[in-house]
C-alpha positions as CSV (number, residue, x, y, z in Angstrom):
1,X,0.0,0.1,0.0
2,X,1.3,3.4,-1.0
3,X,1.0,6.0,1.9
4,X,0.4,9.8,1.3
5,X,4.0,11.4,2.7
6,X,1.9,13.7,4.8
7,X,-1.3,11.9,5.6
8,X,-4.2,14.9,5.7
9,X,-8.0,14.6,6.3
10,X,-8.3,16.3,3.1
11,X,-6.2,13.9,1.6
12,X,-8.3,11.2,2.6
13,X,-11.6,13.1,1.8
14,X,-9.9,13.4,-1.8
15,X,-9.0,9.8,-2.2
16,X,-12.7,9.2,-1.5
17,X,-14.1,11.3,-4.0
18,X,-11.4,10.0,-6.5
19,X,-13.0,6.4,-6.3
20,X,-16.2,8.1,-7.4
21,X,-14.2,10.4,-9.9
22,X,-12.2,7.4,-11.8
23,X,-15.5,5.5,-12.1
24,X,-14.6,2.7,-10.0
25,X,-17.5,3.2,-7.6
26,X,-19.8,3.4,-10.5
27,X,-18.6,-0.1,-11.9
28,X,-18.6,-1.8,-8.0
29,X,-22.2,-0.7,-7.6
30,X,-23.4,-1.8,-10.9
31,X,-22.1,-5.1,-10.3
32,X,-23.6,-5.3,-7.1
33,X,-26.9,-4.0,-8.2
34,X,-26.8,-6.8,-11.2
35,X,-26.8,-9.5,-8.2
36,X,-30.6,-10.1,-7.6
37,X,-30.6,-10.5,-3.7
38,X,-34.0,-10.5,-3.0
39,X,-34.5,-12.6,0.4
40,X,-38.1,-12.7,0.3
41,X,-38.1,-15.2,-3.0
42,X,-36.4,-18.5,-2.0
43,X,-35.1,-18.9,-5.4
44,X,-32.4,-16.4,-4.8
45,X,-30.5,-18.3,-2.0
46,X,-27.4,-18.8,-3.9
47,X,-27.4,-14.8,-4.9
48,X,-27.5,-13.9,-1.3
49,X,-24.7,-16.2,-0.9
50,X,-22.8,-14.9,-3.7
51,X,-23.0,-11.3,-2.4
52,X,-21.0,-11.9,0.5
53,X,-18.4,-14.5,-1.2
54,X,-17.9,-12.3,-4.4
55,X,-18.6,-8.8,-3.4
56,X,-17.7,-8.4,0.3
57,X,-15.4,-10.9,1.5
58,X,-12.8,-10.0,-0.8
59,X,-13.0,-6.3,-0.2
60,X,-12.5,-7.3,3.3
61,X,-9.6,-9.4,2.7
62,X,-7.7,-6.0,0.9
63,X,-8.6,-4.3,3.7
64,X,-6.9,-6.1,6.4
65,X,-10.4,-7.4,7.8
66,X,-10.8,-11.0,9.6
67,X,-14.3,-12.1,8.4
68,X,-16.7,-14.2,10.1
69,X,-19.7,-16.1,8.9
70,X,-22.7,-16.9,11.0
71,X,-25.7,-18.8,10.0
72,X,-29.4,-19.2,11.5
73,X,-32.3,-21.3,10.5
74,X,-34.7,-18.5,10.3
75,X,-32.4,-16.4,8.3
76,X,-32.7,-16.3,4.4
77,X,-29.0,-15.8,4.0
78,X,-26.0,-15.7,6.2
79,X,-24.7,-12.8,8.5
80,X,-21.5,-11.6,7.7
81,X,-18.7,-10.0,10.5
82,X,-15.7,-8.2,9.4
83,X,-13.1,-7.2,12.1
84,X,-10.1,-5.0,12.0
85,X,-8.6,-4.8,15.4
86,X,-5.5,-2.5,15.4
87,X,-5.3,-1.9,19.0
88,X,-7.6,-3.1,21.8
89,X,-7.2,0.0,23.7
90,X,-8.3,2.0,21.1
91,X,-12.1,2.7,20.9
92,X,-14.1,0.6,18.3
93,X,-16.8,1.1,16.0
94,X,-19.4,-1.6,14.8
95,X,-21.2,-0.6,11.5
96,X,-24.5,-2.4,9.9
97,X,-25.5,-2.8,6.2
98,X,-27.6,-5.4,4.5
99,X,-27.0,-6.6,0.7
100,X,-30.5,-8.2,0.5
101,X,-33.1,-6.1,-1.6
102,X,-37.2,-6.3,-2.1
103,X,-38.6,-7.8,-5.3
104,X,-37.5,-5.9,-8.5
105,X,-41.2,-5.3,-9.7
106,X,-39.7,-5.1,-13.3
107,X,-43.1,-4.2,-15.1
108,X,-43.5,-1.3,-13.0
109,X,-40.0,0.6,-14.0
110,X,-40.0,3.7,-16.3
111,X,-39.4,2.8,-20.1
112,X,-35.4,2.2,-20.1
113,X,-35.1,1.2,-16.6
114,X,-34.6,-2.1,-15.2
115,X,-34.1,-3.0,-11.3
116,X,-31.2,-5.7,-11.9
117,X,-29.4,-3.6,-14.8
118,X,-28.0,0.0,-13.3
119,X,-28.8,2.9,-15.4
120,X,-27.3,6.2,-15.0
121,X,-29.9,9.0,-16.1
122,X,-30.3,12.9,-14.6
123,X,-27.6,12.4,-12.3
124,X,-28.9,9.6,-10.5
125,X,-28.1,5.7,-10.6
126,X,-31.1,3.8,-11.2
127,X,-31.5,0.1,-9.9
128,X,-32.8,-1.9,-7.3
129,X,-30.6,-1.6,-4.0
130,X,-28.7,1.8,-5.4
131,X,-30.4,3.4,-2.1
132,X,-31.4,0.7,-0.1
133,X,-28.6,-0.8,0.9
134,X,-26.3,-1.5,-1.5
135,X,-25.5,2.2,-2.6
136,X,-25.1,3.1,1.2
137,X,-23.0,0.5,2.3
138,X,-20.6,1.0,-0.9
139,X,-20.0,4.3,0.1
140,X,-19.1,3.6,3.5
141,X,-16.8,0.8,2.3
142,X,-15.1,3.3,-0.1
143,X,-14.5,5.6,2.5
144,X,-12.8,3.4,4.7
145,X,-10.8,2.2,1.9
146,X,-9.7,6.0,1.3
147,X,-8.6,6.5,4.8
148,X,-6.5,3.3,5.0
149,X,-4.7,4.0,1.3
150,X,-3.9,7.7,2.8
151,X,-3.0,6.7,6.4
152,X,-2.2,3.1,6.2
153,X,-4.3,2.5,9.6
154,X,-7.8,3.6,10.9
155,X,-6.8,4.5,14.5
156,X,-9.6,2.7,15.8
157,X,-11.0,-0.8,15.8
158,X,-13.6,-1.4,13.5
159,X,-16.3,-3.9,13.0
160,X,-19.0,-4.2,10.0
161,X,-21.9,-6.6,10.1
162,X,-23.7,-7.5,6.7
163,X,-26.8,-9.4,6.9
164,X,-28.8,-10.7,4.2
165,X,-32.5,-10.7,5.6
166,X,-33.2,-6.8,6.5
167,X,-35.9,-6.6,3.9
168,X,-37.8,-9.9,5.5
169,X,-37.6,-8.2,9.1
170,X,-33.9,-9.4,10.0
171,X,-34.9,-12.6,11.3
172,X,-32.0,-14.4,13.7
173,X,-30.6,-11.3,13.6
174,X,-31.9,-10.4,17.3
175,X,-30.8,-13.9,18.6
176,X,-27.2,-14.1,16.8
177,X,-26.1,-10.5,18.3
178,X,-27.6,-11.6,21.9
179,X,-25.6,-14.9,21.7
180,X,-22.4,-13.4,20.3
181,X,-22.4,-10.2,22.2
182,X,-18.7,-10.5,22.7
183,X,-17.8,-10.6,18.9
184,X,-20.4,-7.7,18.5
185,X,-18.9,-5.6,21.4
186,X,-18.1,-2.0,20.7
187,X,-18.3,1.6,21.8
188,X,-20.8,3.0,19.4
189,X,-22.7,2.2,16.1
190,X,-22.3,4.0,12.9
191,X,-24.6,2.7,10.0
192,X,-26.0,4.2,6.8
193,X,-29.7,3.4,6.0
194,X,-33.0,5.1,5.3
195,X,-33.1,8.3,3.8
196,X,-32.0,12.0,4.8
197,X,-34.8,14.4,6.0
198,X,-34.6,16.2,2.5
199,X,-32.6,15.7,-0.9
200,X,-30.3,18.8,0.2
201,X,-30.0,18.0,3.9
202,X,-27.5,15.8,5.5
203,X,-28.5,14.1,8.4
204,X,-28.1,11.9,11.5
205,X,-30.7,10.0,12.9
206,X,-30.5,8.1,16.3
207,X,-32.7,5.3,16.0
208,X,-36.0,4.3,14.1
209,X,-39.7,3.9,14.9
210,X,-41.5,0.4,15.2
211,X,-43.4,-1.2,13.2
212,X,-46.4,-3.7,13.2
213,X,-48.6,-5.0,11.0
214,X,-52.2,-5.2,12.0
215,X,-54.5,-7.6,9.8
216,X,-58.5,-7.2,10.0
217,X,-60.8,-9.6,8.4
218,X,-64.9,-10.1,8.5
219,X,-65.7,-13.6,7.5
220,X,-69.4,-13.4,6.6
221,X,-70.3,-16.4,4.9
222,X,-69.4,-18.4,1.5
223,X,-69.7,-17.2,-1.7
224,X,-71.1,-13.8,-3.6
225,X,-74.6,-13.3,-3.4
226,X,-76.9,-11.1,-5.5
227,X,-77.0,-7.3,-4.4
228,X,-80.5,-6.6,-5.5
229,X,-81.9,-10.0,-4.0
230,X,-79.9,-10.0,-1.0
231,X,-78.9,-6.1,-0.7
232,X,-80.8,-5.1,2.9
233,X,-80.9,-8.7,3.8
234,X,-77.2,-9.8,4.1
235,X,-74.5,-8.0,6.4
236,X,-71.9,-6.4,3.9
237,X,-68.4,-7.6,5.0
238,X,-67.2,-4.5,3.3
239,X,-69.2,-2.0,5.3
240,X,-68.3,-3.6,8.6
241,X,-64.5,-3.7,7.6
242,X,-64.9,0.0,6.5
243,X,-66.5,1.0,10.0
244,X,-64.0,-0.7,12.1
245,X,-61.2,1.3,10.0
246,X,-63.3,4.6,10.8
247,X,-63.1,3.3,14.5
248,X,-59.5,3.1,14.4
249,X,-58.2,6.3,12.2
250,X,-60.0,9.7,11.8
251,X,-61.2,11.0,9.0
252,X,-57.8,13.2,8.7
253,X,-55.7,10.5,9.0
254,X,-55.3,10.6,13.3
255,X,-55.4,7.6,14.9
256,X,-57.7,7.4,17.5
257,X,-56.5,4.5,20.0
258,X,-54.3,6.7,22.5
259,X,-52.6,3.2,23.5
260,X,-51.0,3.3,19.9
261,X,-49.7,6.8,20.4
262,X,-46.9,7.8,23.2
263,X,-49.1,10.0,24.5
264,X,-46.7,12.9,24.6
265,X,-43.5,13.8,22.9
266,X,-40.8,14.3,25.1
267,X,-39.0,17.6,25.6
268,X,-35.7,17.3,24.3
269,X,-37.1,15.6,21.0
270,X,-39.7,18.4,20.7
271,X,-37.0,20.5,20.7
272,X,-34.7,18.8,18.4
273,X,-37.7,18.6,15.8
274,X,-38.6,22.2,16.2
275,X,-35.7,22.7,14.3
276,X,-36.7,20.4,11.6
277,X,-38.4,21.2,8.4
278,X,-39.9,18.5,5.7
279,X,-38.6,19.5,2.4
280,X,-40.0,18.0,-0.9
281,X,-37.7,17.5,-3.9
282,X,-38.9,17.3,-7.8
283,X,-41.1,14.0,-8.5
284,X,-41.9,13.9,-4.8
285,X,-45.7,13.9,-4.0
286,X,-47.4,17.2,-2.5
287,X,-47.4,17.3,1.1
288,X,-51.1,17.4,2.5
289,X,-50.7,19.7,5.4
290,X,-54.2,19.0,6.7
291,X,-53.6,15.2,7.3
292,X,-52.4,13.8,10.3
293,X,-52.3,14.4,14.1
294,X,-53.9,17.6,14.8
295,X,-51.8,20.1,16.6
296,X,-48.2,18.7,15.5
297,X,-45.8,19.8,13.2
298,X,-45.2,17.6,10.1
299,X,-41.9,16.9,11.6
300,X,-43.6,15.7,14.6
301,X,-45.9,13.8,12.7
302,X,-43.4,11.7,11.2
303,X,-40.5,11.3,13.8
304,X,-42.5,12.0,17.1
305,X,-45.8,10.5,17.0
306,X,-47.7,7.3,15.8
307,X,-49.2,6.5,12.3
308,X,-51.7,3.9,11.7
309,X,-52.1,3.4,7.9
310,X,-54.1,1.4,5.5
311,X,-51.7,-0.4,3.2
312,X,-54.1,-3.1,1.6
313,X,-58.1,-3.6,1.7
314,X,-59.5,-5.8,-0.3
315,X,-63.5,-7.1,-0.7
316,X,-64.9,-8.4,-3.8
317,X,-63.0,-7.2,-7.0
318,X,-63.4,-3.9,-8.8
319,X,-61.6,-5.2,-11.7
320,X,-64.0,-8.0,-12.2
321,X,-67.3,-6.9,-10.5
322,X,-70.3,-9.2,-10.1
323,X,-72.6,-6.6,-8.6
324,X,-73.1,-9.0,-5.6
325,X,-72.3,-8.7,-1.9
326,X,-68.9,-10.1,-1.0
327,X,-68.6,-13.2,1.5
328,X,-65.7,-11.2,3.1
329,X,-63.3,-8.9,3.5
330,X,-59.6,-7.9,4.9
331,X,-57.4,-5.3,5.2
332,X,-53.6,-4.8,6.4
333,X,-52.9,-1.9,8.4
334,X,-49.7,-0.9,9.5
335,X,-48.7,1.3,12.7
336,X,-45.4,2.9,12.6
337,X,-44.6,4.3,16.3
338,X,-41.7,5.9,18.4
339,X,-40.7,5.0,21.8
340,X,-43.1,5.2,24.4
341,X,-45.9,2.5,22.8
342,X,-46.3,-0.5,24.9
343,X,-46.5,-2.8,21.9
344,X,-48.3,-5.7,24.1
345,X,-51.3,-3.3,24.5
346,X,-51.7,-2.5,20.8
347,X,-54.0,-5.6,19.7
348,X,-55.9,-5.5,23.2
349,X,-56.4,-1.9,22.8
350,X,-57.6,-2.5,19.0
351,X,-60.0,-5.2,20.1
352,X,-61.7,-3.2,22.6
353,X,-61.9,0.0,20.5
354,X,-63.8,-2.2,18.0
355,X,-65.9,-4.1,20.7
356,X,-66.8,-0.7,22.2
357,X,-68.2,0.4,18.4
358,X,-70.1,-2.9,18.3
359,X,-68.0,-4.5,15.6
360,X,-67.5,-7.8,17.1
361,X,-67.4,-9.8,14.0
362,X,-64.3,-7.9,13.2
363,X,-61.4,-10.3,13.5
364,X,-57.9,-9.6,14.2
365,X,-55.7,-12.0,12.3
366,X,-52.0,-12.6,13.6
367,X,-49.2,-11.0,11.5
368,X,-47.2,-12.8,8.7
369,X,-43.9,-10.5,9.2
370,X,-41.6,-9.6,11.9
371,X,-42.2,-6.6,13.9
372,X,-39.6,-3.9,14.4
373,X,-39.4,-2.5,17.9
374,X,-39.0,1.1,18.2
375,X,-35.4,2.7,19.6
376,X,-33.8,5.8,19.9
377,X,-30.4,6.9,21.4
378,X,-30.1,9.7,23.8
379,X,-30.1,12.9,22.1
380,X,-27.2,14.7,24.3
381,X,-24.2,12.2,24.1
382,X,-20.7,12.7,23.1
383,X,-20.6,10.7,20.1
384,X,-23.7,12.5,18.7
385,X,-21.9,15.6,19.1
386,X,-18.5,13.8,17.8
387,X,-20.1,12.9,14.6
388,X,-22.2,16.4,14.2
389,X,-19.0,18.0,14.5
390,X,-17.0,16.1,12.1
391,X,-19.7,16.5,9.2
392,X,-20.0,20.6,10.0
393,X,-16.2,20.3,9.3
394,X,-16.4,18.6,6.1
395,X,-19.5,20.1,4.6
396,X,-19.5,24.0,6.5
397,X,-22.9,23.6,8.1
398,X,-24.2,21.3,10.6
399,X,-26.2,18.2,9.6
400,X,-29.9,18.1,10.3
401,X,-30.4,15.7,13.8
402,X,-33.2,13.4,13.9
403,X,-34.3,11.6,17.3
404,X,-35.1,8.9,14.8
405,X,-35.7,7.8,11.5
406,X,-39.8,7.6,10.5
407,X,-39.2,4.1,9.2
408,X,-38.0,1.0,10.8
409,X,-34.5,-0.7,11.1
410,X,-32.9,-3.4,13.5
411,X,-31.7,-0.6,15.7
412,X,-33.2,-1.9,18.8
413,X,-30.5,-4.8,18.7
414,X,-27.8,-2.6,18.8
415,X,-29.0,-0.1,21.1
416,X,-30.7,-2.2,23.4
417,X,-28.9,-5.6,23.2
418,X,-25.5,-4.5,23.1
419,X,-26.6,-1.0,24.8
420,X,-24.4,1.3,22.3
421,X,-25.2,4.7,21.4
422,X,-26.5,4.3,17.6
423,X,-25.8,7.0,14.9
424,X,-27.1,6.4,11.5
425,X,-25.9,9.1,8.6
426,X,-27.8,8.4,5.4
427,X,-27.0,8.4,1.8
428,X,-30.3,8.6,0.5
429,X,-33.6,10.9,0.5
430,X,-36.9,10.2,0.6
431,X,-37.8,10.3,-3.1
432,X,-35.4,7.6,-3.9
433,X,-38.5,5.0,-4.7
434,X,-36.8,2.4,-2.6
435,X,-39.4,-0.8,-2.3
436,X,-41.2,0.7,-5.1
437,X,-40.2,1.2,-9.2
438,X,-37.3,3.7,-10.1
439,X,-35.1,3.3,-7.4
440,X,-32.4,5.4,-7.6
441,X,-29.4,7.5,-5.9
442,X,-28.4,10.7,-6.5
443,X,-24.8,10.6,-7.4
444,X,-24.6,14.0,-5.4
445,X,-25.6,12.1,-2.6
446,X,-23.2,9.6,-3.2
447,X,-20.2,12.3,-3.5
448,X,-21.4,14.0,-0.2
449,X,-21.4,10.7,1.7
450,X,-18.1,9.5,0.7
451,X,-16.6,12.9,1.8
452,X,-19.0,12.9,4.9
453,X,-17.5,9.2,6.0
454,X,-14.0,9.9,5.0
455,X,-14.0,12.6,7.7
456,X,-15.7,10.7,10.3
457,X,-13.6,8.1,9.5
458,X,-10.7,10.2,9.6
459,X,-11.7,12.0,12.7
460,X,-12.1,9.1,14.5
461,X,-8.3,7.8,14.4
462,X,-7.2,11.5,14.5
463,X,-9.3,13.2,16.7
464,X,-9.1,16.8,16.5
465,X,-7.9,19.3,19.1
466,X,-10.3,19.9,21.8
């Protein structure tokens, strides 16, 4: 390895940006996007393993990391832990990323775009995983490489965990980390996933809202029955289900079940969110300021409160109408909630609410997916201040600091099981199209992310004077 004769922070950042400018970052990411690592489809098990074996293990070998691979029967793919321990007396940082992606949905992508063939268009790279999460952990790997190329050492110990089942709810990860706590032990977590608060707003968030699926069903009878002959005589499951949803969610989107909310927003969270403004970018949908919990700012609604949404609903078939009363109706609702909600009390509270409304026939079915618990690190801790200062040094402006992401991540495993301060530095934005068609990563965010992370890694190993 060729060392810079006078290694500097600026040199490390320049080396990280050169990976982008040379075209190598694009080539690496395109190769990774081309691997269909869809964790919810069993046919892609070999692709999940190949992503670790062919893409990541060689990178870690070149960077002087030791690699361990863990497997769990309930996980769709393996877990990779790469460790570079330079001195046990130095601080240890744990990083996290995931190499699995959601289904491609190729038929829904715009003409000329494809989920598993990366395409550059209008200053963005399009492809499944560009934003979630291959692009993000590729940024971090390139920044680590740049610091090592310039300095020869990190100046701290680094462990990096890559899982291949996050899009399935991270099955097996919590048990693995609990059983192998010593292997994952660290002083803090720095990771990159999820979006910034806005396209041009570099962001830190310290945790994630929890996520629970809630399935409702009214099963009245077998078969469809003519609405003219039987209307007014047979209960309509779709009507019953509509009233059930209305008992849980108000006409402007407010969650009407108090037990599903935190009850109050902590003062430090409210203060942090008072400095946050939700901004849209070209291509984003227009916001509906009248929608959501009343009396809260838009930032508080997304980051400090609970939202209960209807994601799918069915009763009969609009595409093939029968002019008949349907035999059953179903809906999948999703609760996103911050710290402060007792998840064990959620389903009993919903049951009471429905019963109080006389909707005894509405059933609550077991959810078929794993739930993410909510978690959040302390807003006032030394690592938050350290990372924020490093980002300001690189960018010339402070980052936005969010108490937690609006979405859900396995942050609780690191914050609660390992007891780590958790800091997420995302390299994406809300309009990136993750989990849908036309997923993309703006090249400008990748460039900024490379500079941010090279600066953070440099500062961790070369702390600036107090």
